[in-house]
C-alpha positions in Angstrom: -21.2 68.0 -32.9 -19.7 64.6 -31.2 -18.7 62.3 -34.2 -15.3 63.1 -35.9 -15.1 61.9 -39.6 -12.3 59.2 -39.7 -12.2 58.5 -43.7 -14.4 59.3 -47.0 -15.5 56.9 -49.4 -16.2 57.9 -53.1 -18.3 55.6 -55.1 -18.2 56.1 -59.0 -20.8 55.0 -61.2 -18.9 52.9 -62.8 -17.5 49.8 -62.7 -14.1 48.7 -62.1 -11.7 46.3 -64.3 -11.0 46.0 -68.0 -14.6 45.5 -68.7 -16.4 47.9 -66.6 -13.7 50.7 -67.8 -14.0 49.8 -71.6 -18.0 50.2 -70.8 -17.9 53.3 -69.2 -15.4 54.9 -72.1 -18.0 54.2 -74.7 -20.6 55.1 -73.2 -18.9 58.4 -72.4 -18.1 59.0 -76.0 -22.0 58.1 -77.3 -23.3 60.7 -74.4 -25.0 57.8 -72.3 -22.9 57.3 -69.6 -21.4 59.7 -66.9 -20.2 60.2 -63.4 -19.9 63.5 -61.9 -17.2 62.2 -59.6 -15.1 60.2 -62.3 -15.4 63.8 -64.3 -13.7 65.2 -61.5 -10.9 62.8 -60.4 -10.0 61.7 -63.5 -9.1 62.8 -67.4 -9.5 60.3 -70.4 -6.5 57.9 -68.9 -5.5 59.0 -65.2 -6.3 61.2 -61.9 -6.1 64.8 -62.5 -3.5 66.7 -60.7 -6.1 69.3 -59.1 -7.5 66.2 -57.8 -4.6 65.1 -56.3 -4.0 68.2 -54.6 -7.3 68.5 -53.5 -7.5 65.2 -52.2 -4.2 65.5 -50.1 -5.7 68.6 -48.2 -8.8 67.0 -46.8 -8.1 65.9 -43.2 -8.7 62.4 -43.6 -7.9 60.0 -46.3 -10.1 59.5 -49.4 -10.9 55.9 -50.4 -12.5 56.0 -54.2 -14.7 52.6 -55.7 -16.3 51.3 -58.2 -20.1 50.2 -58.1 -18.3 46.4 -58.3 -15.9 46.4 -55.6 -17.6 48.7 -53.1 -17.7 47.7 -49.1 -21.1 46.8 -47.7 -21.2 49.4 -45.4 -20.3 52.1 -48.2 -23.1 50.4 -50.6 -25.6 50.5 -48.1 -25.1 53.8 -46.5 -25.4 55.5 -49.9 -29.1 53.2 -50.2 -27.1 51.5 -53.8 -27.1 54.8 -55.2 -24.2 56.1 -56.9 -22.3 58.3 -57.7 -21.8 59.0 -53.9 -19.9 60.1 -50.9 -19.7 58.6 -47.8 -18.3 59.9 -44.7 -17.1 56.7 -42.2 -17.6 58.0 -38.6 -16.7 56.0 -35.5 -19.0 52.7 -36.6 -20.9 54.4 -38.8 -21.0 55.5 -42.5 -23.5 57.9 -43.8 -23.9 59.7 -47.0 -22.9 63.0 -47.6 -23.8 63.4 -51.1 -25.6 61.5 -53.2 -26.5 61.5 -57.3 -29.7 64.1 -56.9 -26.5 66.8 -55.0 -23.4 65.7 -57.6 -25.4 66.5 -60.2 -23.4 69.7 -62.3 -20.8 70.2 -59.6 -18.4 70.6 -62.6 -15.0 71.8 -60.1 -13.6 71.2 -57.1 -14.4 73.9 -55.4 -17.9 73.4 -56.1 -17.4 69.8 -54.5 -15.8 71.0 -51.5 -18.7 73.7 -50.9 -21.4 70.9 -51.6 -18.7 68.3 -49.1 -18.2 70.8 -46.2 -22.2 71.8 -46.4 -23.2 68.3 -46.4 -20.6 67.4 -43.4 -21.8 70.4 -41.3 -25.7 69.2 -42.0 -24.9 65.5 -40.8 -23.3 67.2 -37.6 -19.4 65.5 -38.1 -16.3 67.0 -37.4 -13.2 66.8 -39.3 -10.6 65.1 -36.8 -9.0 67.9 -34.6 -11.5 70.9 -35.6 -14.8 70.9 -33.7 -17.2 73.7 -35.3 -20.3 74.3 -33.2 
């Protein structure tokens, strides 16, 4: 493998801001909206402590975005899809996990496993860790 991951970007399948958060909360309560990443990272209001610990265990920074604030390179790498996990490596952005790969992931252990499998499939290294 030759490229090393510099950072990860998460894209929630929800818009940010008061209106976006409220719309998501109402849709979730009605059973018409669901975002796997939102469920993994947040409780009803705040970030989950387990997510903070998981994120801290990763060897790269992680930044989360909503649909309406994601950078263009992240949106392009994800093909506009959400939820998504995008790896930044060198000058490029690579989709690791899209909606189909994230569907059904219910806990951080399964998320970590899917993330590692996708990283290896994309032939990316963690910084300072060469894998063959």
